[in-house]
Structure formats: structure tokens, C-alpha cells
HTML snippet that shows the backbone in 3Dmol.js (N, CA, C, O; Angstrom):
<script src="https://3Dmol.org/build/3Dmol-min.js"></script>
<div id="view" style="width:600px;height:400px;position:relative"></div>
<script>
const pdb = `
ATOM      1  N   MET A   1      91.334 -61.396 -40.255  1.00  0.00           N
ATOM      2  CA  MET A   1      90.149 -61.738 -39.251  1.00  0.00           C
ATOM      3  C   MET A   1      90.478 -62.482 -38.226  1.00  0.00           C
ATOM      4  O   MET A   1      90.792 -63.638 -38.511  1.00  0.00           O
ATOM      5  N   LYS A   2      90.509 -62.146 -36.993  1.00  0.00           N
ATOM      6  CA  LYS A   2      90.846 -63.210 -36.008  1.00  0.00           C
ATOM      7  C   LYS A   2      89.794 -64.116 -35.732  1.00  0.00           C
ATOM      8  O   LYS A   2      88.641 -63.687 -35.684  1.00  0.00           O
ATOM      9  N   ILE A   3      90.052 -65.368 -35.535  1.00  0.00           N
ATOM     10  CA  ILE A   3      88.931 -66.447 -35.363  1.00  0.00           C
ATOM     11  C   ILE A   3      88.785 -66.876 -34.117  1.00  0.00           C
ATOM     12  O   ILE A   3      89.661 -67.637 -33.705  1.00  0.00           O
ATOM     13  N   ILE A   4      87.930 -66.598 -33.419  1.00  0.00           N
ATOM     14  CA  ILE A   4      87.678 -66.748 -32.011  1.00  0.00           C
ATOM     15  C   ILE A   4      86.531 -67.648 -31.850  1.00  0.00           C
ATOM     16  O   ILE A   4      86.393 -68.080 -30.706  1.00  0.00           O
ATOM     17  N   SER A   5      85.641 -68.048 -32.757  1.00  0.00           N
ATOM     18  CA  SER A   5      84.569 -68.994 -32.876  1.00  0.00           C
ATOM     19  C   SER A   5      83.924 -69.301 -33.921  1.00  0.00           C
ATOM     20  O   SER A   5      83.980 -68.542 -34.889  1.00  0.00           O
ATOM     21  N   VAL A   6      83.063 -70.637 -33.977  1.00  0.00           N
ATOM     22  CA  VAL A   6      82.474 -71.121 -35.207  1.00  0.00           C
ATOM     23  C   VAL A   6      81.969 -70.047 -36.083  1.00  0.00           C
ATOM     24  O   VAL A   6      82.064 -70.166 -37.305  1.00  0.00           O
ATOM     25  N   GLU A   7      81.380 -68.894 -35.480  1.00  0.00           N
ATOM     26  CA  GLU A   7      80.834 -67.908 -36.133  1.00  0.00           C
ATOM     27  C   GLU A   7      81.799 -67.293 -36.777  1.00  0.00           C
ATOM     28  O   GLU A   7      81.500 -66.933 -37.915  1.00  0.00           O
ATOM     29  N   SER A   8      83.104 -67.004 -36.329  1.00  0.00           N
ATOM     30  CA  SER A   8      84.000 -66.218 -36.862  1.00  0.00           C
ATOM     31  C   SER A   8      84.475 -67.077 -38.402  1.00  0.00           C
ATOM     32  O   SER A   8      84.837 -66.473 -39.412  1.00  0.00           O
ATOM     33  N   ILE A   9      84.390 -68.318 -38.309  1.00  0.00           N
ATOM     34  CA  ILE A   9      84.818 -69.312 -39.621  1.00  0.00           C
ATOM     35  C   ILE A   9      83.481 -68.826 -40.442  1.00  0.00           C
ATOM     36  O   ILE A   9      83.518 -68.203 -41.503  1.00  0.00           O
ATOM     37  N   SER A  10      82.414 -69.191 -39.818  1.00  0.00           N
ATOM     38  CA  SER A  10      81.209 -69.103 -40.836  1.00  0.00           C
ATOM     39  C   SER A  10      80.999 -67.486 -41.446  1.00  0.00           C
ATOM     40  O   SER A  10      80.369 -67.427 -42.502  1.00  0.00           O
ATOM     41  N   GLU A  11      81.386 -66.433 -40.974  1.00  0.00           N
ATOM     42  CA  GLU A  11      81.317 -65.347 -41.454  1.00  0.00           C
ATOM     43  C   GLU A  11      82.335 -64.815 -42.567  1.00  0.00           C
ATOM     44  O   GLU A  11      82.090 -64.000 -43.456  1.00  0.00           O
ATOM     45  N   ALA A  12      83.698 -65.562 -42.264  1.00  0.00           N
ATOM     46  CA  ALA A  12      84.543 -65.478 -43.232  1.00  0.00           C
ATOM     47  C   ALA A  12      84.521 -66.471 -44.400  1.00  0.00           C
ATOM     48  O   ALA A  12      85.319 -66.255 -45.311  1.00  0.00           O
ATOM     49  N   VAL A  13      83.710 -67.529 -44.487  1.00  0.00           N
ATOM     50  CA  VAL A  13      83.065 -68.334 -45.517  1.00  0.00           C
ATOM     51  C   VAL A  13      81.942 -67.576 -46.221  1.00  0.00           C
ATOM     52  O   VAL A  13      81.789 -67.621 -47.442  1.00  0.00           O
ATOM     53  N   LYS A  14      81.425 -67.113 -45.672  1.00  0.00           N
ATOM     54  CA  LYS A  14      79.927 -66.494 -46.431  1.00  0.00           C
ATOM     55  C   LYS A  14      80.352 -64.860 -46.950  1.00  0.00           C
ATOM     56  O   LYS A  14      79.788 -64.203 -47.825  1.00  0.00           O
ATOM     57  N   THR A  15      81.312 -64.538 -46.260  1.00  0.00           N
ATOM     58  CA  THR A  15      81.929 -63.059 -47.053  1.00  0.00           C
ATOM     59  C   THR A  15      82.778 -63.526 -48.405  1.00  0.00           C
ATOM     60  O   THR A  15      82.623 -62.934 -49.473  1.00  0.00           O
ATOM     61  N   ARG A  16      83.642 -64.584 -48.260  1.00  0.00           N
ATOM     62  CA  ARG A  16      84.534 -65.000 -49.586  1.00  0.00           C
ATOM     63  C   ARG A  16      83.650 -65.624 -50.593  1.00  0.00           C
ATOM     64  O   ARG A  16      83.837 -65.364 -51.781  1.00  0.00           O
ATOM     65  N   ARG A  17      82.638 -66.477 -50.200  1.00  0.00           N
ATOM     66  CA  ARG A  17      81.609 -66.699 -51.101  1.00  0.00           C
ATOM     67  C   ARG A  17      81.222 -65.602 -52.097  1.00  0.00           C
ATOM     68  O   ARG A  17      81.395 -65.575 -53.315  1.00  0.00           O
ATOM     69  N   LYS A  18      80.565 -64.559 -51.152  1.00  0.00           N
ATOM     70  CA  LYS A  18      79.924 -63.438 -52.021  1.00  0.00           C
ATOM     71  C   LYS A  18      81.036 -62.626 -52.861  1.00  0.00           C
ATOM     72  O   LYS A  18      80.849 -62.174 -53.990  1.00  0.00           O
ATOM     73  N   GLN A  19      82.208 -62.521 -52.125  1.00  0.00           N
ATOM     74  CA  GLN A  19      83.189 -61.807 -52.988  1.00  0.00           C
ATOM     75  C   GLN A  19      83.408 -62.496 -54.429  1.00  0.00           C
ATOM     76  O   GLN A  19      83.772 -61.930 -55.459  1.00  0.00           O
ATOM     77  N   LEU A  20      83.097 -63.855 -54.249  1.00  0.00           N
ATOM     78  CA  LEU A  20      83.593 -64.557 -55.545  1.00  0.00           C
ATOM     79  C   LEU A  20      82.250 -64.773 -56.549  1.00  0.00           C
ATOM     80  O   LEU A  20      82.161 -65.330 -57.643  1.00  0.00           O
ATOM     81  N   GLY A  21      81.278 -64.116 -55.734  1.00  0.00           N
ATOM     82  CA  GLY A  21      79.962 -64.190 -56.728  1.00  0.00           C
ATOM     83  C   GLY A  21      79.380 -65.564 -56.896  1.00  0.00           C
ATOM     84  O   GLY A  21      79.020 -66.030 -57.977  1.00  0.00           O
ATOM     85  N   LEU A  22      79.329 -66.081 -55.914  1.00  0.00           N
ATOM     86  CA  LEU A  22      78.794 -67.515 -56.120  1.00  0.00           C
ATOM     87  C   LEU A  22      77.572 -67.835 -55.082  1.00  0.00           C
ATOM     88  O   LEU A  22      77.480 -67.245 -54.005  1.00  0.00           O
ATOM     89  N   THR A  23      76.683 -68.789 -55.498  1.00  0.00           N
ATOM     90  CA  THR A  23      75.606 -68.894 -54.520  1.00  0.00           C
ATOM     91  C   THR A  23      76.405 -70.070 -53.699  1.00  0.00           C
ATOM     92  O   THR A  23      77.573 -70.399 -53.905  1.00  0.00           O
ATOM     93  N   GLN A  24      75.448 -70.671 -52.648  1.00  0.00           N
ATOM     94  CA  GLN A  24      75.793 -71.600 -51.741  1.00  0.00           C
ATOM     95  C   GLN A  24      75.856 -72.847 -52.491  1.00  0.00           C
ATOM     96  O   GLN A  24      76.763 -73.626 -52.197  1.00  0.00           O
ATOM     97  N   SER A  25      74.916 -73.203 -53.545  1.00  0.00           N
ATOM     98  CA  SER A  25      74.719 -74.329 -54.358  1.00  0.00           C
ATOM     99  C   SER A  25      76.210 -74.240 -54.973  1.00  0.00           C
ATOM    100  O   SER A  25      77.046 -74.953 -54.419  1.00  0.00           O
ATOM    101  N   GLU A  26      76.544 -73.613 -55.825  1.00  0.00           N
ATOM    102  CA  GLU A  26      77.652 -73.260 -56.684  1.00  0.00           C
ATOM    103  C   GLU A  26      78.966 -73.486 -55.613  1.00  0.00           C
ATOM    104  O   GLU A  26      79.963 -74.100 -55.992  1.00  0.00           O
ATOM    105  N   THR A  27      78.886 -73.074 -54.609  1.00  0.00           N
ATOM    106  CA  THR A  27      80.177 -73.336 -53.715  1.00  0.00           C
ATOM    107  C   THR A  27      79.973 -74.495 -53.171  1.00  0.00           C
ATOM    108  O   THR A  27      81.064 -74.768 -52.670  1.00  0.00           O
ATOM    109  N   ALA A  28      79.295 -75.303 -52.968  1.00  0.00           N
ATOM    110  CA  ALA A  28      79.224 -76.562 -52.367  1.00  0.00           C
ATOM    111  C   ALA A  28      79.679 -77.543 -53.292  1.00  0.00           C
ATOM    112  O   ALA A  28      80.407 -78.482 -52.970  1.00  0.00           O
ATOM    113  N   ALA A  29      79.155 -77.281 -54.694  1.00  0.00           N
ATOM    114  CA  ALA A  29      79.550 -78.249 -55.604  1.00  0.00           C
ATOM    115  C   ALA A  29      81.278 -78.124 -55.945  1.00  0.00           C
ATOM    116  O   ALA A  29      81.950 -79.134 -56.155  1.00  0.00           O
ATOM    117  N   MET A  30      81.882 -76.679 -55.961  1.00  0.00           N
ATOM    118  CA  MET A  30      83.168 -76.304 -56.093  1.00  0.00           C
ATOM    119  C   MET A  30      83.983 -77.058 -54.789  1.00  0.00           C
ATOM    120  O   MET A  30      85.113 -77.510 -54.971  1.00  0.00           O
ATOM    121  N   CYS A  31      83.385 -77.140 -53.613  1.00  0.00           N
ATOM    122  CA  CYS A  31      84.215 -77.646 -52.644  1.00  0.00           C
ATOM    123  C   CYS A  31      83.627 -79.318 -52.621  1.00  0.00           C
ATOM    124  O   CYS A  31      84.155 -80.092 -51.822  1.00  0.00           O
ATOM    125  N   ASN A  32      82.666 -79.744 -53.415  1.00  0.00           N
ATOM    126  CA  ASN A  32      82.762 -80.951 -53.385  1.00  0.00           C
ATOM    127  C   ASN A  32      82.035 -81.716 -52.093  1.00  0.00           C
ATOM    128  O   ASN A  32      82.317 -82.823 -51.633  1.00  0.00           O
ATOM    129  N   VAL A  33      80.949 -80.720 -51.628  1.00  0.00           N
ATOM    130  CA  VAL A  33      80.177 -81.374 -50.245  1.00  0.00           C
ATOM    131  C   VAL A  33      78.993 -80.920 -50.781  1.00  0.00           C
ATOM    132  O   VAL A  33      78.904 -80.225 -51.793  1.00  0.00           O
ATOM    133  N   GLY A  34      77.815 -81.433 -49.897  1.00  0.00           N
ATOM    134  CA  GLY A  34      76.544 -81.163 -50.099  1.00  0.00           C
ATOM    135  C   GLY A  34      76.252 -79.808 -49.847  1.00  0.00           C
ATOM    136  O   GLY A  34      76.988 -79.060 -49.204  1.00  0.00           O
ATOM    137  N   ALA A  35      74.999 -79.443 -50.441  1.00  0.00           N
ATOM    138  CA  ALA A  35      74.472 -78.204 -50.255  1.00  0.00           C
ATOM    139  C   ALA A  35      74.267 -77.848 -48.739  1.00  0.00           C
ATOM    140  O   ALA A  35      74.620 -76.834 -48.136  1.00  0.00           O
ATOM    141  N   ARG A  36      73.633 -78.907 -48.310  1.00  0.00           N
ATOM    142  CA  ARG A  36      73.224 -78.757 -46.774  1.00  0.00           C
ATOM    143  C   ARG A  36      74.425 -78.624 -45.854  1.00  0.00           C
ATOM    144  O   ARG A  36      74.389 -77.797 -44.943  1.00  0.00           O
ATOM    145  N   PHE A  37      75.419 -79.348 -46.034  1.00  0.00           N
ATOM    146  CA  PHE A  37      76.831 -79.150 -45.187  1.00  0.00           C
ATOM    147  C   PHE A  37      77.062 -77.653 -45.411  1.00  0.00           C
ATOM    148  O   PHE A  37      77.185 -76.884 -44.459  1.00  0.00           O
ATOM    149  N   PHE A  38      77.128 -77.180 -46.928  1.00  0.00           N
ATOM    150  CA  PHE A  38      77.706 -75.814 -46.697  1.00  0.00           C
ATOM    151  C   PHE A  38      76.708 -74.924 -46.070  1.00  0.00           C
ATOM    152  O   PHE A  38      77.120 -74.016 -45.348  1.00  0.00           O
ATOM    153  N   SER A  39      75.418 -75.085 -46.269  1.00  0.00           N
ATOM    154  CA  SER A  39      74.748 -74.000 -45.817  1.00  0.00           C
ATOM    155  C   SER A  39      75.071 -73.863 -43.970  1.00  0.00           C
ATOM    156  O   SER A  39      75.184 -72.826 -43.317  1.00  0.00           O
ATOM    157  N   GLU A  40      75.170 -75.515 -43.419  1.00  0.00           N
ATOM    158  CA  GLU A  40      75.341 -75.441 -42.279  1.00  0.00           C
ATOM    159  C   GLU A  40      76.831 -74.896 -41.801  1.00  0.00           C
ATOM    160  O   GLU A  40      77.030 -74.691 -40.603  1.00  0.00           O
ATOM    161  N   LEU A  41      77.555 -74.739 -42.486  1.00  0.00           N
ATOM    162  CA  LEU A  41      78.906 -74.480 -42.468  1.00  0.00           C
ATOM    163  C   LEU A  41      78.570 -72.567 -42.417  1.00  0.00           C
ATOM    164  O   LEU A  41      78.843 -71.926 -41.401  1.00  0.00           O
ATOM    165  N   GLU A  42      78.102 -72.054 -43.381  1.00  0.00           N
ATOM    166  CA  GLU A  42      77.763 -70.562 -43.287  1.00  0.00           C
ATOM    167  C   GLU A  42      76.981 -70.521 -42.085  1.00  0.00           C
ATOM    168  O   GLU A  42      77.480 -69.663 -41.357  1.00  0.00           O
ATOM    169  N   ASN A  43      75.928 -71.085 -41.512  1.00  0.00           N
ATOM    170  CA  ASN A  43      75.211 -70.914 -40.396  1.00  0.00           C
ATOM    171  C   ASN A  43      75.956 -71.239 -39.195  1.00  0.00           C
ATOM    172  O   ASN A  43      75.326 -71.032 -38.158  1.00  0.00           O
ATOM    173  N   GLY A  44      77.103 -71.684 -39.067  1.00  0.00           N
ATOM    174  CA  GLY A  44      77.927 -71.855 -37.816  1.00  0.00           C
ATOM    175  C   GLY A  44      77.304 -72.879 -37.017  1.00  0.00           C
ATOM    176  O   GLY A  44      77.057 -72.632 -35.837  1.00  0.00           O
ATOM    177  N   LYS A  45      77.006 -74.060 -37.545  1.00  0.00           N
ATOM    178  CA  LYS A  45      76.784 -75.342 -36.812  1.00  0.00           C
ATOM    179  C   LYS A  45      78.150 -75.846 -36.331  1.00  0.00           C
ATOM    180  O   LYS A  45      79.118 -75.950 -37.085  1.00  0.00           O
ATOM    181  N   GLU A  46      78.165 -76.177 -34.915  1.00  0.00           N
ATOM    182  CA  GLU A  46      79.491 -76.362 -34.077  1.00  0.00           C
ATOM    183  C   GLU A  46      79.873 -78.011 -34.318  1.00  0.00           C
ATOM    184  O   GLU A  46      80.958 -78.377 -33.866  1.00  0.00           O
ATOM    185  N   THR A  47      79.013 -79.020 -35.017  1.00  0.00           N
ATOM    186  CA  THR A  47      79.414 -80.289 -35.140  1.00  0.00           C
ATOM    187  C   THR A  47      79.703 -80.662 -36.355  1.00  0.00           C
ATOM    188  O   THR A  47      79.490 -81.834 -36.669  1.00  0.00           O
ATOM    189  N   LEU A  48      80.182 -79.859 -37.181  1.00  0.00           N
ATOM    190  CA  LEU A  48      80.726 -80.101 -38.607  1.00  0.00           C
ATOM    191  C   LEU A  48      82.117 -80.965 -38.505  1.00  0.00           C
ATOM    192  O   LEU A  48      82.955 -80.789 -37.621  1.00  0.00           O
ATOM    193  N   GLN A  49      82.213 -81.892 -39.520  1.00  0.00           N
ATOM    194  CA  GLN A  49      83.633 -82.649 -39.758  1.00  0.00           C
ATOM    195  C   GLN A  49      84.590 -81.593 -40.185  1.00  0.00           C
ATOM    196  O   GLN A  49      84.503 -80.936 -41.223  1.00  0.00           O
ATOM    197  N   MET A  50      85.566 -81.494 -39.219  1.00  0.00           N
ATOM    198  CA  MET A  50      86.518 -80.445 -39.185  1.00  0.00           C
ATOM    199  C   MET A  50      87.462 -80.466 -40.725  1.00  0.00           C
ATOM    200  O   MET A  50      87.911 -79.502 -41.346  1.00  0.00           O
ATOM    201  N   ASN A  51      87.548 -81.885 -41.030  1.00  0.00           N
ATOM    202  CA  ASN A  51      88.455 -82.221 -42.251  1.00  0.00           C
ATOM    203  C   ASN A  51      87.541 -81.477 -43.389  1.00  0.00           C
ATOM    204  O   ASN A  51      88.094 -80.817 -44.269  1.00  0.00           O
ATOM    205  N   LYS A  52      86.404 -81.585 -43.344  1.00  0.00           N
ATOM    206  CA  LYS A  52      85.690 -81.105 -44.609  1.00  0.00           C
ATOM    207  C   LYS A  52      85.531 -79.459 -44.384  1.00  0.00           C
ATOM    208  O   LYS A  52      85.753 -78.735 -45.354  1.00  0.00           O
ATOM    209  N   VAL A  53      85.250 -79.025 -43.451  1.00  0.00           N
ATOM    210  CA  VAL A  53      85.724 -77.551 -43.074  1.00  0.00           C
ATOM    211  C   VAL A  53      86.868 -76.924 -43.473  1.00  0.00           C
ATOM    212  O   VAL A  53      86.856 -75.829 -44.035  1.00  0.00           O
ATOM    213  N   LEU A  54      87.948 -77.600 -43.200  1.00  0.00           N
ATOM    214  CA  LEU A  54      89.379 -77.161 -43.865  1.00  0.00           C
ATOM    215  C   LEU A  54      89.362 -77.080 -45.238  1.00  0.00           C
ATOM    216  O   LEU A  54      89.734 -76.048 -45.798  1.00  0.00           O
ATOM    217  N   HIS A  55      88.889 -78.252 -45.983  1.00  0.00           N
ATOM    218  CA  HIS A  55      88.814 -78.393 -47.284  1.00  0.00           C
ATOM    219  C   HIS A  55      87.890 -77.295 -47.951  1.00  0.00           C
ATOM    220  O   HIS A  55      88.183 -77.015 -49.113  1.00  0.00           O
ATOM    221  N   CYS A  56      87.000 -76.747 -47.479  1.00  0.00           N
ATOM    222  CA  CYS A  56      86.363 -75.716 -48.147  1.00  0.00           C
ATOM    223  C   CYS A  56      87.114 -74.480 -47.910  1.00  0.00           C
ATOM    224  O   CYS A  56      87.189 -73.648 -48.815  1.00  0.00           O
ATOM    225  N   LEU A  57      87.643 -74.293 -46.842  1.00  0.00           N
ATOM    226  CA  LEU A  57      88.447 -73.189 -46.364  1.00  0.00           C
ATOM    227  C   LEU A  57      89.435 -73.025 -47.928  1.00  0.00           C
ATOM    228  O   LEU A  57      89.339 -72.061 -48.688  1.00  0.00           O
ATOM    229  N   GLU A  58      90.302 -74.148 -48.122  1.00  0.00           N
ATOM    230  CA  GLU A  58      91.126 -74.356 -48.859  1.00  0.00           C
ATOM    231  C   GLU A  58      90.619 -74.072 -50.159  1.00  0.00           C
ATOM    232  O   GLU A  58      91.211 -73.289 -50.902  1.00  0.00           O
ATOM    233  N   MET A  59      89.611 -74.626 -50.477  1.00  0.00           N
ATOM    234  CA  MET A  59      88.838 -74.404 -52.118  1.00  0.00           C
ATOM    235  C   MET A  59      88.464 -72.857 -52.117  1.00  0.00           C
ATOM    236  O   MET A  59      88.604 -72.238 -53.172  1.00  0.00           O
ATOM    237  N   LEU A  60      88.055 -72.289 -51.129  1.00  0.00           N
ATOM    238  CA  LEU A  60      87.872 -70.570 -51.217  1.00  0.00           C
ATOM    239  C   LEU A  60      88.942 -69.959 -51.004  1.00  0.00           C
ATOM    240  O   LEU A  60      88.782 -68.753 -50.816  1.00  0.00           O
ATOM    241  N   GLY A  61      90.082 -70.364 -50.956  1.00  0.00           N
ATOM    242  CA  GLY A  61      91.261 -69.603 -50.933  1.00  0.00           C
ATOM    243  C   GLY A  61      91.577 -68.753 -49.437  1.00  0.00           C
ATOM    244  O   GLY A  61      92.333 -67.783 -49.390  1.00  0.00           O
ATOM    245  N   ILE A  62      90.940 -69.244 -48.389  1.00  0.00           N
ATOM    246  CA  ILE A  62      90.880 -69.033 -47.212  1.00  0.00           C
ATOM    247  C   ILE A  62      92.184 -69.374 -46.273  1.00  0.00           C
ATOM    248  O   ILE A  62      92.088 -70.516 -45.823  1.00  0.00           O
ATOM    249  N   ASN A  63      93.083 -68.860 -45.958  1.00  0.00           N
ATOM    250  CA  ASN A  63      94.144 -69.507 -45.030  1.00  0.00           C
ATOM    251  C   ASN A  63      93.809 -69.464 -43.541  1.00  0.00           C
ATOM    252  O   ASN A  63      93.312 -68.395 -43.187  1.00  0.00           O
ATOM    253  N   LEU A  64      93.948 -70.258 -42.722  1.00  0.00           N
ATOM    254  CA  LEU A  64      93.654 -70.241 -41.466  1.00  0.00           C
ATOM    255  C   LEU A  64      95.029 -70.992 -40.696  1.00  0.00           C
ATOM    256  O   LEU A  64      95.515 -72.106 -40.893  1.00  0.00           O
ATOM    257  N   TYR A  65      95.438 -69.879 -39.726  1.00  0.00           N
ATOM    258  CA  TYR A  65      96.765 -70.189 -39.151  1.00  0.00           C
ATOM    259  C   TYR A  65      96.581 -70.193 -37.542  1.00  0.00           C
ATOM    260  O   TYR A  65      95.855 -69.486 -36.842  1.00  0.00           O
ATOM    261  N   ALA A  66      97.489 -71.236 -37.187  1.00  0.00           N
ATOM    262  CA  ALA A  66      97.429 -71.190 -35.554  1.00  0.00           C
ATOM    263  C   ALA A  66      98.788 -70.465 -35.082  1.00  0.00           C
ATOM    264  O   ALA A  66      99.813 -70.753 -35.701  1.00  0.00           O
ATOM    265  N   VAL A  67      98.852 -69.602 -34.093  1.00  0.00           N
ATOM    266  CA  VAL A  67     100.024 -68.555 -33.815  1.00  0.00           C
ATOM    267  C   VAL A  67      99.815 -68.546 -32.404  1.00  0.00           C
ATOM    268  O   VAL A  67      98.664 -68.365 -32.007  1.00  0.00           O
ATOM    269  N   ASN A  68     100.806 -68.724 -31.519  1.00  0.00           N
ATOM    270  CA  ASN A  68     100.754 -68.679 -30.344  1.00  0.00           C
ATOM    271  C   ASN A  68     100.477 -67.575 -29.740  1.00  0.00           C
ATOM    272  O   ASN A  68     101.277 -66.777 -30.229  1.00  0.00           O
ATOM    273  N   ARG A  69      99.792 -66.981 -28.919  1.00  0.00           N
ATOM    274  CA  ARG A  69      99.209 -65.915 -28.336  1.00  0.00           C
ATOM    275  C   ARG A  69     100.084 -64.935 -27.929  1.00  0.00           C
ATOM    276  O   ARG A  69      99.622 -63.796 -27.857  1.00  0.00           O
ATOM    277  N   GLU A  70     101.707 -65.179 -27.530  1.00  0.00           N
ATOM    278  CA  GLU A  70     102.660 -64.575 -27.318  1.00  0.00           C
ATOM    279  C   GLU A  70     103.377 -63.828 -28.603  1.00  0.00           C
ATOM    280  O   GLU A  70     104.084 -62.821 -28.632  1.00  0.00           O
ATOM    281  N   ASP A  71     102.910 -64.734 -29.689  1.00  0.00           N
ATOM    282  CA  ASP A  71     103.727 -64.033 -30.752  1.00  0.00           C
ATOM    283  C   ASP A  71     102.787 -63.400 -31.681  1.00  0.00           C
ATOM    284  O   ASP A  71     103.039 -62.885 -32.770  1.00  0.00           O
ATOM    285  N   ASP A  72     101.611 -63.523 -31.050  1.00  0.00           N
ATOM    286  CA  ASP A  72     100.478 -62.624 -32.069  1.00  0.00           C
ATOM    287  C   ASP A  72     100.125 -61.312 -31.256  1.00  0.00           C
ATOM    288  O   ASP A  72      99.555 -60.395 -31.848  1.00  0.00           O
ATOM    289  N   MET A  73     100.448 -61.196 -29.921  1.00  0.00           N
ATOM    290  CA  MET A  73     100.020 -59.958 -29.384  1.00  0.00           C
ATOM    291  C   MET A  73     101.089 -59.585 -28.372  1.00  0.00           C
ATOM    292  O   MET A  73     100.751 -58.938 -27.381  1.00  0.00           O
ATOM    293  N   GLY A  74     102.306 -59.929 -28.541  1.00  0.00           N
ATOM    294  CA  GLY A  74     103.542 -59.514 -27.756  1.00  0.00           C
ATOM    295  C   GLY A  74     103.597 -59.866 -26.509  1.00  0.00           C
ATOM    296  O   GLY A  74     104.615 -59.578 -25.879  1.00  0.00           O
ATOM    297  N   GLU A  75     102.629 -60.497 -25.928  1.00  0.00           N
ATOM    298  CA  GLU A  75     102.431 -60.944 -24.546  1.00  0.00           C
ATOM    299  C   GLU A  75     101.781 -62.452 -24.074  1.00  0.00           C
ATOM    300  O   GLU A  75     101.103 -63.004 -24.940  1.00  0.00           O
ATOM    301  N   ILE A  76     101.896 -62.981 -23.100  1.00  0.00           N
ATOM    302  CA  ILE A  76     101.221 -64.234 -22.848  1.00  0.00           C
ATOM    303  C   ILE A  76      99.909 -63.856 -22.468  1.00  0.00           C
ATOM    304  O   ILE A  76      99.810 -62.741 -21.957  1.00  0.00           O
ATOM    305  N   LYS A  77      98.819 -64.570 -22.608  1.00  0.00           N
ATOM    306  CA  LYS A  77      97.473 -64.322 -22.251  1.00  0.00           C
ATOM    307  C   LYS A  77      97.165 -65.270 -21.684  1.00  0.00           C
ATOM    308  O   LYS A  77      96.025 -65.375 -21.230  1.00  0.00           O
TER     309      LYS A  77
END
`;
const viewer = $3Dmol.createViewer("view");
viewer.addModel(pdb, "pdb");
viewer.setStyle({}, {cartoon: {color: "spectrum"}});
viewer.zoomTo();
viewer.render();
</script>
């Protein structure tokens, strides 16, 4: 999945949580964040702390990469 917005991240998180068969509360506990934070993450809140977001992605087994566009698309955009 190409990440182009906060909504893309929230969609990836929600999809992965459901694949794992976990509730938001269970996933928040697994990620060591509050249930409110996790809910806001899944709802695409734009002002969340990036370090906590990255930690949740790590705990869910979601890799996030930064790739130069020319490497990704074969041309500079």
C-alpha cells in the first residue's frame, strides 16, 4: 500500500488489527498506548506523536519505507 496521507496509515493499521483478530483496546495494550490514542490513530488524527505512531506500526508488524520517487516509479516526479 502506498502511503500518501494520514488516512492511508490509519487504514493500514485498522486492516492489520482486524487481520490479527484484535479489538482496539487489546491492540492499544499490546502497543503500550492508551485506547484513546489508538482510536485516534485508526481515525486518522493528524496531530499524533510520530514516535508513538511508528511504535504502533512496529508492534503490528507493519513496515514503513521511504523511497525516492525516481526509485519507486522509474522517473522523477
